N, C-alpha and C positions, 0 to 999 in steps of 0.2 A: 165084467172086464177085469183083467188082472191089473192090480195097482201096486206099485212098489215105490218106496220112499228111501232115498239115499241120505243117511245121516240122522243120528238121534240127538241132535242138539235141540234148542228150543223150537225152531221152526219145524223140524221133522217130527218131533213128538207132538206138537200141537196139531199138525196136519194128520198124523196117524190116529190120534185119539178122536179127533172130530169125525173122521171117516168111519172108524171102527164102531163108534157109538151109534152110527146111522146105518149099520148093517153091512158095511163094505169089508171084504177081506183084504187086509193090507200086509205086504211084506216090508218090514223095516230093516234096512241094512245098516250096520254100524261096525266100523273097523276096530274100535276098542273092544276088548283089552289086547287084541293081537297087535295093534299098531296105534301109536299115539301121535297126535300132532305136536309141534314144539311147545304149544301152550297148555295142553291138557295133561293132567296127572292122574286122575281117578277114573275107574272103570264105569262109573254110573252115567246115565243119560242126563242131558240138559245141564251140563257142568258150567257153572259160572266161574270164569277164570280171572276176571279183572276187578270186580267189585261185587259186594253183596247187595248193592242197591239197585232196585228196578225203577228208580227215580220216583218223582212225586206222584201222590195219589189224589191230590186235590183236583176237583173238576175244573177250577180256573187255571189249570196248568196244561201244557201240551201233552205231557205224559199221562196226566190224570184223565184227560179227555180220551186219549188213545185207549186206556184201560176200560173206560166206560163203554166205548164202542165195541171193544173186544168182548165184554160181558154180554152185550146185546147179541153178538154173533154166536155165543155159546163157547167161549174159551174154556178149555180144561185146565190150563196151566195156572190161571189166576187164582182159582180156589185153592189149588195146591200151594201156591206161594203164600196165600193168606194163612194157611195152616202152619207155615214155617217162619212166620213173621217175627222180627226182632225190633225192639224200640229204635226208631230213627226219625223222630219228629213227624213231619208230613210225608216222608218217603216210604215206599214199600221196600223195606230191606228184609232180607231173609238169611237164615242160617244156610249157608251154601251147601254143606254136606246133607243136611236134612232135606233141603229142596230137591237136590239131585236124587236122593234116595226115594223121596215121595213120587217123583216123576217116573223113576225106573220101575217102582212097584206098580204104579198105575198102568203103565204101558204093558208090562209083562203079565198083568192080571187080565188084560183084555183078550178074550177068546178069539176075536177077529184079527188080532195082530200076531204075526209070526216074526220073531226077531231072528235075523240071520247075521251072525258075527263073522267078521273077516273083512279084509281090504277089498273095496270095489275098484276095479281098474278101468272100467268102461261104463258109459251110460247105458248101452244096450238098447238103443232106440229101434233096432231093426225087428224086434220080436212082437211088436204090436201092443205091448203093455203101456199103460199110462204111468210115466215115471216122473216123480217129483225129486229134483236134485236140491238137497238142502244141506250141503256139505260144508258150508261156512266160509269165513274169510281167509282160512288157512288151507284151503284146498290146494293140493300139490301133487307132484309125481304123475303117475300114469293117468289118473282120473282127470287132472287138470289138462294134460295133453289131449285127452279124448274130448273134453269140453271145447278146447281150442279147435280141434278138428271139426266139431259140429258147428261152431259159431264163427270160425275164421281166426287166423293167427293173431290179429290185432284186437280181438274182442275182449280179451282178458287183461286187466291191469293187475300188476303184482305188487305195487306199492301205492298206498293212498297218500299222496302228497298234495294236500288241499289247503287252500287259503281260507281264512275266516269268511263267514257270510253274516251280514247284518240285515235287519229289517228296514225297509224303506221308510216306514212310519217313524223310525227313531233317528233318522238323519236330519240334522239341522240344515234345511235347505237354504237358509239365509247365509250360510257360510260356504256353500259349495256352488259350483256352476257346471252346466251341461255343455260339453264341447268335445270334439275329437281333435287330435293334433293337426295343425295346419288347416283346420276347417274341413277336413275330409269327412265323408260320411254325413250322418244326420245327428250330430251331437250324441253319439252312442254312449258316452261315458259321463258319469258325474265326477267332478274333479275337486279334490280337497287341497287347497293351496297353502303351503307352508311359507312363512317368512323366515329369515335367517335365524332369529333367536328361537322360534318355535321348533324349527328343524333340529337345531343343535341340542335342545332339551330332549326332544324325541330320540335322537341318536344316542345320547348318553343313557337314557332309560332303557333303550333296546339292548345295547351291548351289555348292560349290567343285569338284565332280566334272567330269571331262573328257568332253566330248561328242564323238560320232562326227561326222566330216565328211560332209555331205550331197553326193551326186552332183548334177550339174546337173539330171538328169531327176527327182530327188526333190523339187526345190524348187518352191514355188508351190502351196499348198493342202494340204500334208502335214498341217498342224496344224489345219485347219478342223474345228471341232466336237470336237476330241480333243486337248486340251492335254497336252504332256509334263509329267510330275510335276516335273521340274527347272525348267521354265518357270513352273509354278504356284508353286513354292517361292520363285523369285526375286522374286515380287511381294510378299513379306512373310512373316515368320516364322509368322504365324497363318493364312495363306491355306489351307494344307492342312488345318488343324484345322477349318475351316469347309467343307471340300470332302470328298474321299474319306477323309480321316483323322478325320472328325468323330466324337467319342465319345458323342454324345447317344443316349439310349435303350439304353445298354449299362452293365452293372455287372460288374466282375470278381468272380466268386464267391469268390475267395480273399481279397479285401480288403473286399468289400462296397461299394466306391467306384467311381465313374465314372473311367475312365482319363483322363489328360491328353490323349492322342491315341490313335487306334486304327487299325491296319491290318487290313482284312478279307481273308480268303482264301476263295475260292469254288471248289468242286470243279469240275475241268475235264473229268472223264469220269465215266461212270456207276459205274465200279469204285472211285472215290475214291482212286486212286493218284497223282493229279496235282492241284495247287492253283494257282489263278491269283491274282496280287496285284491286287486290285480297284483300278482307277483309276491304275495305275502304268505307263501308256504312257510310253515313254521313248526318248530318243535318246542315252543315255549309252553310252560304250564298254563292251564286255562285261566287261572286267576291273573297271571302275568299278562296274558293276551288282553284281558279286559282292562287292566291297569294301563298298559303301555299303548295299546291301539286306540284307547279313548283319548289319547293326546293328539290324535289326528284331527285337524280342523273339520268340524261338522259331525264328528263321531263322539263328542264328549258324553252324550247320553245314549250311545248306541246299544241296541238290544242284539245280542249275538244269537242268531238262529243256529249257527254251527261254528265251533272253534276250529282253528287250523290244526291239522294232524299230519304226522309223517310216520307211517308204520306199515308193516307187512299186511297186505289186505288184497286178496284175490276177489275181484268183482267183475261182473259183466258190463259191457257197454249196452245196458238194458234198453235205452231209448231206440237203439237200432235193431235190437234183437227180439224183444218181448212184446207180445200183444197185451191187451188189458186183462186177459185171463192168466197172465204170467207164463204162457207157453211160448216156445220158440216159434217165430213166424215161419221158419223153414222146416221145422219138425214139430208139428202141433201136438204130438203125443208126449213131448218132453216139456215139463214145467220146471220152473225154478222158484225157490222160496228161501227166505232168510237173508242174511247179510250179503250173500253172493250176488243178490239182485241190486244192491244199493240201499236197502232198508238198513239204516245204521242204528244199532243199539239192541239190547237184549229183548225188550218188550216189542220193539219194532220187528225184530226177527220172528218172534212168536206170532205177531199180527200177520206178517206176510205168509207164514205157514197156514194160518186160518184162511186167508184169501185164496191161496193155491188149492187148499182142500175143498173150499166151496166151489171153485171153478171146476175141479174134477167131479164133484158131486153133480153139478149142473150138466156137465158133459155126459155123464153116465145116464142121467135122466132125460137126455135129449132136449134140454133147455138151453136158453141163451146164457151169455156171460152175466153173472150177477152184477148189478149196478150199485155203485157207491157214489153218492152225490159229491161234487167237487168241494162243497162246503164242509164235508166231514174230514176228519184227520186221515182215515183210511183212504178215502177217495183222493185227497190231496197228495198223499205219499205215493199212491199208485199212479196218479197222473204225473207226478214229478219224475218217476223213474221210467215212464214210457213216453215222455214228450221229448222230441229232439232238443238237444242242448249243445252249446258251444264246446263245453268241456265238462262232461258229465262226471259228477262226484257223488258218493253216497250222502244220504240225508236222513237225519232222525226227525222225530216228531217235534214240531215247533209251530207256534201260532202264526208265524210269518208266511207260511205256505198256504194258509187259508185265505179265501177271497175276503176283502175288507167288508165291514158292515156298511149298510147304506148310509147311515148317519154316523158321523165321527164321534167317538167316545174318548175323551182325553184320559180319564183315569184308567190305568192299565188293567187293574184287577177287574173293574167293572166291564171293560172291553172284552177281556178274556172270558168272563162269565157269560156274556152275551154270545160270543163266538161259540162257546161250548154248548149252550142251550140250543142255538140254531143248528149246530152239527147233529146233536142227538135227535132233535125233532125231525130233521131231514132223513137221518138214517132209519129211524122208526118207520117213517112213511115209505121209504124205499123197501124195507123188509115186508111191510104189509102188502105192497103192490106185487112183490115177488110171489 
């Protein structure tokens, strides 16, 4: 069966190399060097544009666990990254140019991969080929319009304006209370109550916090209909108290009084292991988010599974559109891979490319969809992007999306080691069963 992959970023190259090494003929389409996205500058494949770090490599970290799982699946990009490694402590950092060159050489050396250069303007789902769309978070123009045609006009988000997400295990439950305003619903929110002095200190820290610099392609429209919390705060000390931090309809059961201000946390997943800071879309630097948002009652020791971001980012409403094989439910010959699905991060993008490639491989062999246990990082990420969500936002690897251990382990490093060992054990078992 004809297989084509759109995009030679990390997801597309990982998918193409996986399939080619297993005997499949692959057509890999790449618009560079004829056309560049606003972020890309070099003609090579798998270009890293924001950082040379592919994050931690320790097994007791979420990113390290993801890499270990990718190695079990036969990642082609990780060995190439190791060959381009530069000193960065426990992180896998690479010489970006060398890495791109190495990936480009590896792809072009594969006899089973035909590279086709030029802009792709349509998915081309009607010809019966199996197509993997891996065009990244800056997909635009005619192709973005065609994806919107396939998926529905409201299926694509063009700006990622997301609030931070913290792990439930790190919330101080003695300082928060569960309730919905005016007693409506079934106590759907966790509430972090500020007294007057605490709120004023938080306000001062927020308005003075350092913001991240926007790229040129992020400017113009990023804030439409979604005001950053620091911008809201800059309009006056009480603006937040009449907005997302309004305390009306709430009473702290420990005091019997209404808080001076109140931050609400909403469950981010069905398991209740992650919580979203409602209304806290932000463009603060990550370190500033940790410093300032840890002043919120109950979040003093919060572990951030994801920091808030506001940038140009095209991604699908994957929970409504994609099945567990990463194919469109309405067009099963069209698969999606990489950051356009909601897998956030370089390594996550490559991992998603692996998942899509293995789904295509299984399809061609007449087998069922490969299984990834929920306790694995790959399985948890896949489950996250395909499970109905109130307000779907991209997610990177983090320990908070894994099911908790049966017995509570207080030491974070020991807990992470046990989670990682469990994940790898279950993935090995699943691969043997397949």
